[in-house]
C-alpha positions in Angstrom: 10.2 9.9 -2.8 7.8 7.9 -4.7 4.0 7.2 -3.3 2.6 4.3 -4.8 -0.6 3.0 -4.5 -1.1 -0.8 -4.6 -4.4 -1.1 -6.2 -7.0 -3.5 -7.6 -11.1 -3.2 -7.8 -10.6 -7.0 -7.6 -9.9 -8.8 -4.4 -7.8 -12.3 -4.0 -5.2 -11.1 -5.9 -2.6 -11.0 -3.6 -2.2 -6.8 -3.6 -1.6 -7.2 -0.4 0.9 -10.0 0.1 2.8 -8.4 -3.2 2.6 -4.8 -0.6 4.3 -6.3 2.4 7.0 -8.2 0.0 8.0 -5.1 -1.6 8.1 -3.2 1.3 10.4 -5.7 3.0 12.6 -6.0 0.2 12.8 -2.1 -0.2 13.7 -1.9 3.4 16.5 -4.3 3.5 18.2 -2.7 0.6 18.2 0.1 3.2 15.3 2.1 2.2 13.6 3.9 4.7 9.5 2.5 3.7 6.2 3.1 5.1 3.4 0.9 4.4 -0.2 2.9 4.3 -2.4 -0.1 5.3 -6.0 1.8 3.6 -8.2 -1.9 3.7 -10.5 -2.2 6.4 -9.5 -5.6 6.7 -6.3 -4.6 8.2 -4.0 -7.5 6.8 -1.1 -5.8 5.4 -0.7 -4.2 9.4 -1.3 -7.5 10.8 1.5 -9.0 8.5 3.9 -6.3 9.4 3.2 -6.4 12.9 1.2 -9.2 14.5 -1.9 -9.2 16.4 -1.0 -8.0 19.5 0.7 -4.6 18.4 -2.4 -4.1 16.0 -4.9 -4.5 19.0 -2.6 -2.1 20.9 -2.9 0.2 18.1 -6.6 0.1 17.8 -6.7 0.6 21.7 -4.6 3.7 21.4 -6.4 5.1 18.9 -3.2 5.0 16.4 -4.9 4.0 12.5 -5.3 5.6 9.3 -8.9 6.1 11.0 -7.7 8.2 14.0 -5.4 9.6 11.8 -7.9 11.3 9.6 -10.1 11.6 12.6 -7.5 14.2 14.4 -7.1 15.7 10.6 -10.6 17.0 10.8 -10.1 18.8 13.4 -9.2 22.7 12.6 -6.7 22.6 15.6 -5.0 19.9 14.0 -0.5 20.0 13.9 1.2 18.1 11.5 3.5 17.1 14.4 0.9 14.6 15.5 1.5 12.5 12.4 4.4 10.3 13.4 2.9 8.6 16.3 0.6 7.4 13.5 3.7 5.2 12.3 3.9 2.0 14.2 7.9 1.3 13.5 9.9 -2.0 13.3 7.5 -3.2 11.2 8.7 -6.4 10.1 9.7 -10.0 11.2 12.3 -10.1 8.5 15.8 -8.7 10.9 17.7 -7.1 8.4 14.4 -4.7 7.6 12.9 -4.0 10.3 14.9 -1.0 11.0 14.1 0.7 7.8 10.0 -0.2 7.8 7.1 1.6 9.7 3.1 0.9 9.0 0.5 3.1 9.7 -2.1 0.2 10.1 -5.7 0.8 9.0 -9.0 -0.1 11.5 -12.6 -1.8 10.3 -13.5 1.8 11.5 -12.4 3.7 8.7 -16.0 2.2 7.2 -18.1 4.6 9.5 -15.6 7.3 9.7 -18.0 10.3 8.6 -20.1 8.8 10.6 -17.6 8.9 13.8 -16.6 12.5 12.6 -20.6 13.3 13.1 -20.5 11.6 16.7 -18.0 14.3 18.0 -19.0 17.3 19.0 -15.7 19.2 19.1 -15.3 17.9 15.6 -18.7 17.9 13.9 -18.8 21.7 14.4 -16.8 22.6 11.5 -18.2 21.0 9.0 -21.9 22.1 7.4 -22.3 18.4 5.2 -20.2 15.7 4.4 -18.7 17.2 1.2 -17.3 20.2 3.5 -15.6 17.4 5.7 -13.9 15.5 2.4 -12.5 19.0 1.2 -10.6 19.9 4.1 -9.3 17.0 4.6 -8.3 17.0 1.0 -6.6 20.1 1.5 -4.7 18.9 4.7 -3.2 15.7 2.4 -0.8 18.3 1.7 0.8 18.2 5.2 0.7 14.3 4.8 2.8 14.7 1.8 5.5 17.1 3.4 5.6 14.6 6.5 6.2 11.9 4.3 8.8 13.4 1.7 10.7 14.8 4.9 11.0 11.2 6.9 10.6 7.8 4.0 12.4 7.1 0.6 9.7 5.4 -0.1 5.5 4.8 0.8 3.4 2.0 -0.2 -0.4 2.5 0.4 -1.9 -0.6 0.5 -5.8 -0.3 -1.0 -9.0 -1.7 -0.7 -10.8 -3.5 -3.4 -12.8 -0.2 -4.1 -12.2 3.8 -4.4 -12.9 4.4 -0.7 -12.6 7.5 1.1 -9.6 6.9 2.3 -8.2 6.0 -1.4 -9.2 9.4 -3.3 -7.4 11.3 -0.1 -4.0 9.5 -1.4 -4.9 9.4 -4.6 -4.4 13.1 -4.2 -1.1 13.2 -3.4 0.3 9.6 -5.0 3.1 9.6 -7.6 1.8 6.8 -9.4 0.5 3.1 -8.9 0.5 -0.7 -9.5 -2.4 -2.9 -10.3 -1.4 -6.0 -9.0 -3.5 -8.9 -10.9 -4.1 -12.4 -12.0 -3.5 -13.1 -15.9 -7.0 -14.2 -16.1 -9.9 -12.5 -18.4 -11.8 -11.3 -14.7 -8.7 -9.6 -12.9 -7.7 -8.3 -16.4 -11.2 -6.5 -17.1 -11.0 -5.6 -13.6 -7.9 -3.8 -14.1 -8.9 -2.2 -17.3 -11.9 -0.6 -15.4 -9.6 1.0 -12.7 -7.6 2.8 -15.4 -11.0 4.0 -16.9 -12.3 5.0 -13.3 -9.0 6.6 -12.1 -9.2 8.6 -15.3 -12.9 9.5 -14.8 -12.1 10.8 -11.3 -9.5 13.0 -12.9 -6.6 11.8 -11.1 -3.3 11.9 -13.2 -1.1 9.4 -11.8 1.2 7.2 -13.5 0.0 3.7 -14.3 3.8 2.2 -13.5 2.6 -1.3 -14.5 0.5 -4.7 -14.2 2.4 -7.2 -11.9 1.3 -10.4 -12.9 0.6 -12.1 -9.8 -0.4 -16.1 -8.4 0.6 -17.0 -11.9 0.3 -20.5 -12.9 2.7 -21.7 -15.5 0.7 -25.2 -16.1 -2.5 -22.7 -16.7 -2.9 -22.4 -20.4 -4.7 -19.1 -19.9 -2.2 -17.5 -17.5 0.8 -18.0 -20.7 -1.6 -16.6 -22.9 -2.7 -13.5 -20.9 0.9 -12.8 -20.0 2.1 -13.3 -23.5 -0.5 -11.2 -24.9 -3.1 -9.5 -22.4 -6.4 -8.6 -24.6 -6.9 -4.9 -23.1 -5.5 -1.9 -22.4 -3.6 -2.2 -18.6 -0.5 -0.4 -17.2 2.2 -2.5 -19.1 3.3 -5.7 -17.1 6.6 -5.8 -15.2 8.6 -8.3 -16.5 9.2 -10.0 -13.2 6.0 -12.4 -12.4 5.0 -13.3 -8.7 4.0 -17.3 -8.7 1.8 -18.9 -7.0 3.3 -21.2 -4.5 3.5 -22.6 -1.5 6.2 -21.3 0.0 5.0 -17.3 -0.3 1.7 -18.1 0.3 3.2 -19.6 4.0 5.5 -16.7 4.2 2.7 -14.5 4.6 0.5 -16.3 6.9 -0.5 -14.3 9.7 0.2 -17.4 12.1 3.6 -16.9 11.4 4.5 -13.1 11.6 6.0 -13.1 15.0 8.3 -15.6 13.5 11.9 -14.0 13.3 13.5 -14.5 9.6 17.0 -13.6 9.2 16.6 -11.6 5.5 14.4 -11.9 2.9 15.7 -15.0 1.4 14.9 -16.8 4.7 11.3 -15.9 4.6 10.5 -16.3 1.4 12.8 -18.6 0.0 16.4 -17.4 -2.1 14.6 -17.8 -5.6 11.5 -15.7 -4.4 13.2 -13.3 -2.7 15.6 -12.8 -6.1 12.3 -11.8 -7.7 11.1 -9.2 -5.6 14.6 -7.6 -5.9 14.6 -7.8 -9.5 10.2 -6.2 -9.0 11.7 -3.1 -7.0 14.4 -2.5 -9.3 12.2 -2.4 -12.3 9.9 -0.1 -10.0 12.4 2.6 -9.6 13.3 2.2 -12.8 10.0 3.3 -13.7 9.5 6.0 -11.3 12.6 7.5 -12.7 11.5 7.0 -16.3 8.5 9.2 -15.9 10.0 11.5 -13.4 9.3 10.7 -10.0 11.9 11.7 -7.7 13.5 8.5 -6.2 16.8 8.6 -3.7 18.3 5.7 -3.6 20.3 5.9 -0.7 21.8 3.3 2.1 21.6 4.6 5.5 23.8 3.3 8.2 
């Protein structure tokens, strides 16, 4: 069961859009998919369940922030974890039964402060470092839950190595770097690889996903042909900068039902995402990440 981070320290590279499209493609193929929205902007969650369900998750405290808050309690029981995953999380009818999401919250930026304000929880930790150490141990419970209930987990990360990203780095199997084929984005990707190594996380860099590609831009063509720096090997599948794809991830249309991924993304682009998920599974297997390519009735 791969746990994969979709990560880049540069914003605006199509990371969230790619996460959602890949998740829906996997789900349409019968895989049990969970998207964990770890970005305080909460766009992956909103794109998958819509604004009204996001607001309800915020009001009922069923977000990633609230999951970590529950985990910080010394009386935490792993049976609580499933309540934070919202089911039927897609506007694609052939994917919705297999796709869930743990939405994020703007409150996650103030997680440590929120723990400190909880009289019951804060008594357990003398320092913020103690809190982080305890949460890191709790992540094994999260890993067991994920491996029991899902075939693939995608974590949509913010453009930083924030607290929640560090937690998932502890249990992730690999990461994918969505990247625009220009100098700034590629340098940012190379810097990310160095920082990951510096933190001591030994997970596989499965590949660089070229996004927002424009054939008419000479720099894009040159970068795809010959990246000038050391980054994870690019996937053969390239995601173009296309109006149809932008419309597919417009949050204003998230509640409009689509019969399948072809209807949402357009058949040529849906085909690209299918080719990409095939590449993803092949690379997982190549580096020894266990996959369960099965179809559920």
